[in-house]
Phi, psi and omega in degrees: 000321184288334179289324177298320180292318179296311177308308182297322177288323170297320179293321183292316179293324175292324177291314175306314177301319181287323183295313179289328169294328182284329183286323184285323186276327184300136177283148177261101191231067185285150177219181186290312184289322177301313184279345179286141177262142171213149191266315190246031181092187175293158181291153179293146178276346174212169181278332181270118182291147176286137180277137175286143172282125182281345182288334171305315186292317181300316181298316182298313188287318177302322176292320179295317177299317184286327180293322176285334177292313180304315182296318181288325171301317177300329184288320174307309188294318185270012178286149180277353189286137179290333179274356179292327180294324181292314180300318185292324173296320176297317184296319180296319173299319175297317180290327176294319177300314186297313181299315181302311184295316183294324179293320176301312178300322184297320178294322180292319177289336178286326182099010180249000000 
């Protein structure tokens, strides 16, 4: 029980130390724009809004999906079950095919 309290006190002391160190080291540089309150961001620099490229969103979603798939793939590889390696190989081939198809679609949507 005492070890948990020592660890908790150490973590609390570390957090407080970093907080006060950040207050001491951070520059105090107020300005007109920093002190001004706004609800929807800075005023626009032009009347025509810029359009966001949809390919960035596709790439971000694909990254999250394949990142999670890589996590599950590592769970298959490190399992003690002898058939888990076969499932991992099948999952790896499926993941490779999905990445290849998505990159092909991304290039076709991009126009190159």
